[in-house]
N, C-alpha and C positions, 0 to 999 in steps of 0.2 A: 504494500500500500504506500503510494507516494503522498507525503504530507509535508507541507512547509511548516517548520516549527517556529513559533513565535513564543515570546516569554509568557503571554497569556495562555497559549495552547499548552505549553509545558506545565503550567499550573493546573490546567484542566486535566491533563494526563495524570498528574500527581493525585488530584482529587479522585479520579477514576480508580486508580490503584488503591486508594484508601477505602473506597466503597467496596471493592472486591475483597479486601482484607476484612472489612467489618462484617460482610455477609458470610464470609467463610467461618467466622467465629460463631460460638453458640450463644452469644449475648445480644444478637440483633433483635430489636424490639419492633412492635408495630409502628411506633413513631419513626424508627429508622427507615422502615419501608416507605412511609409517606414522604419523609424528607428526601429520600433518594429519588422518588418519582418526581417531586418538585424540582430537584436539581437537574434531572435528566431533561425535563420539559422546558427549563428556563432558557436554554440557548442551544442552537443546533450544534455548536462546537462541543458541547458536553457529550452528545451522542457520538460524535466523531472520535472524541478522546477515548470513550469507553470502547468503541469498536476497535480502535488501534491497540489498546492495551490487551484486548481479548485476542486479537490476531497475532500477537507476539508468540503465541504458543501454538506449535504446529499441529497439535492434536485437538485444537479447540473446535474445529469444524464439526467433528462427529459428536463432541460433548454437547454443543449448543443445541443439537437437534434431538437430544435424548428427551424422553417424556419428563415432565416436571416431577413425577414421583420417583424418578431414577435416584437411587441412593447416592449421596455424595461419598467420595473416598473417606475411608476411616480417618479419624482425627490423628491417629499415630503415624500416618504416612508422612515421611519426612522430606521426600523430594519436593523441591519447589515447583516442579512441573505438575505433579499430581495435585498439589495444594492449590495452585492457581486454576487448574482445570475445574476443580470443584467449585471455586468461587465464580468462574466464568459461567458455569451451568446455572448457578443460582441467579447471577446477574442477568443472564439472557432471559430467564423466566420472568424477572421483574420488568425487563424491557417490554416483553409481550403483554404483561399485565397492565402496563400503562396504556397500551393501545386499546385493550379490550375493556378495562375497568375505568371508572371515573377517578380523577385524582382526589386525594383526601381533601384538598382545599376546595374542590368543586362539589363536594357533597352539599345537597340543597336542604336548607331549613325552610319549612313552609308551615304556615298556620293561618287560621281564619279567626277574626274577632268581630263581634257584633254586639249591639245594645238594643234593648227593647224600647218601646215608646216611653218617654219620660225618664229614661235611665242614662247615666253618664258613667264612664269607666276609663281608668288609665291602665295601660299595659306596658311592660318593659320588654323590648325585643332582644333577640340574640346578641346584637351589637351594643346593647345598653341604651339604644335610642328609646324614647318614650312616645307613645301615641295616646292621646286622650280622645275618646269617641263621645260625641254628643248623642242626643236622643235618636233612636231609629237609624243607626249607622252600621255600615258593614265594610270591612276591608279584608283583602287577602294579601298575605305577606309571603315573599319568596326570596330568600337570601342564598347566594352562592359565594365562592371564593373571589369572584370578580365583580359582583353587582348586588345591590340591595334594591329589590323591586317591591312596590306596594300598589295594589289596585284598589282605589276607592270606589266601591260599587254604588254606594248611596250614603247620603247623610253628610255629616260634618266632622272633621278630625283636626286636632291640633298636633303638629309634629315637632318634637324636640330632638333633632338629629345629632348623633355623636359624630365628630369629624373622622373621616377615613378617606384620604386622598386616593387610595387604591381601589376603593369600592364606592362609586357614586350612589347616592340615594335617590331613587326615582319613584315618583307617584304618578300612576296613570289615571287620568280622569275622563277617559273616553275620547274627547276631542282634542286633548293636549296632554303633554307630559311635563311634570315639574321635577327639575333636577337640583339637588342640593348636596353639598359636601358636609358642612357642619353649620346648622342654622336652625331657626324655629319659624314656623309658618302655619297658617290656618287655611283650610280649604273647605268650602261649603259647596257640595255638588248637588245641584237641583236638576230637574228634568231637562231644561233647555240651556243651562249655563252653569258655570262654576265660578265662585268668588274666591280669589286667592289674596291673602293678606300676609305680608312678611313682618315679623316682629324682631327678628335678629338675623344678621348676616345677609346673604344674597342668594337668590335662586334664579335658575334659568327656566323659562317656560317655552316649550316648543309645540307648535301645532302638529296634529297627527297628519301623516302623509295622505295626500289626495291626488287622484289622477289629474294631470294637467296643471298642477299647482305646486309651487315650491313652498315647503313649510316655512313659516315665519317663526323667529325666535325673539324673545324679549327678556331682558334682565330686570329683576325686581329686587329692590333694596329694602332695608328695614323701614317700617312706617310707610310702606307703599302698598297700593291695592291695584288689582287688575282682574278683569272678567274675561273668561275664555268661553266661547260658545261655538255652535256649528258655523257661525259666520266668520269665525277667526278670533284673534286676540284683540281685545279693546286696548285703549290707551291707559298707561299706568298713571296713577295720581296719588299724591300724598294723603295719608289718612291718620287719624288717631286710632290705633288698633284696639284701644280699651273697650269701646262698645261692641266691637266685632268679636272679641274673645271673652267677654264677661260671662258667657254661658258656662265657662269652666268653673265659675264660682256659683253657678245656679242662678244667675241674674240676667235680666234683659234691660239694657239701658236705652231709654227712648228720649230723643230730643226733638220735639215737635214732629213726632212720627205719625203719619196718617193712620187713622184707626183701622182701616182695611189692612194695612201692612202689619200692624200690631197683632190683629186677630189671626192673620195667616201664620205668623211666627208662633203664636200661642198654640195654634192647632197642632204643631209638631209635638207638643208635650202632653196633650190630653185627648181622650176619646170623644170629648164633647165637640159637636159640630156647631160652629159659630157662623151665623148667617146675617149679612147686612144687605138689604135690598134697596135701601134709599141712598142715592148718591151723596146727598148732603151729609148724611151720617158717616158714610165712608170717608169723606174728606175732612172730618174733624181730626184734630191733632192731639197727641198725648205726649206728655213729658214725665219722666220719673224713672225710678229703678224698681223693677218688678221681680218678684220671686217666682222663678220658673218651676220650682218644686211644688208650688201651690197655685196652679193656674186658675182655680175657682176664685181664689182671693183676688187675683188680678182682675177678673171680670167684675167682681164686686167693687173694686177700687175705681175702675173705669165707669161703672154705673153711677157711682156717687159723684165723681168729679165732673162728669159730663151731663149728669142728670138724665141719663137715658132711660128709656123703658126697656126692661129686659123680660122677655117672655120665654119661659122654659117649657118645652114641649115634652111629651111622654117618650118620644123616641131618642132622647138624649141630645136634642138640638136646642140651641139657645139663639133667639132672634133679638137683635139690637134694633130698637125703633127710635124715632125722633124724640128729642127731649120733651118732657111734659110741659105743657103750657101753663 
């Protein structure tokens, strides 16, 4: 085998010899097997170095093709030729195992998390990142050695991501993907659009690929907001994230919020159906801090402050009518 030796390649050959010696011993552990697989896959020159070290022994060709169950030479065989032949056979088996089996670092961690209506919950992931799910939310998590992927299927989630430059953290929201290294952000996925608010660090948002259209990307920094929909990415704008993330403390902060919007948000936390048929009533505004864990008390507060007529029907529906005259 003709091979131009460089200083780096010499070091690779030394490493290959060390691996042969390690696997010839009786002390090789499962961790050693995984580390060898990683070393072998890290650079093409590593495989070349291993091949060269194996080819130094003239009887290696027959040994490398022995079945994996073939017993290695007895430990008391003293000749260097037999000793390395046994190591070569074991190393050859490991090389084939890398081709057939996944690398230890590429083993997949996957799990699903969800919350019921009115429930909030925080979970710690395999990488120590934390996700907090709001009411009626569901996510699927899949981590490998090279990527951290989360699919937000419905609802709202706050992500506190642990930094890992070698494994980007990606959240798929259907019409776009949010990528972060180490940051914190909130995503509320609705039927027609997703609201993305960054509280720490920076994220990149990329549209999903579509035929005949180049996906657009945008960077979003702390205290900025952007909406992603089927029409594409909206413009980013500065925001105070406090009202948008207050749900983590079980609160909804309203600042001159239209009553129709408030009742739609409240409906996420209760089985009670809230109906407003009068446009004038829908346009009334509400301000205050409301307890999401007690949606009925929120309705009572709205009723008193706006002097609305509240009609409770037998089917669990509440109708808000014009103020009493």
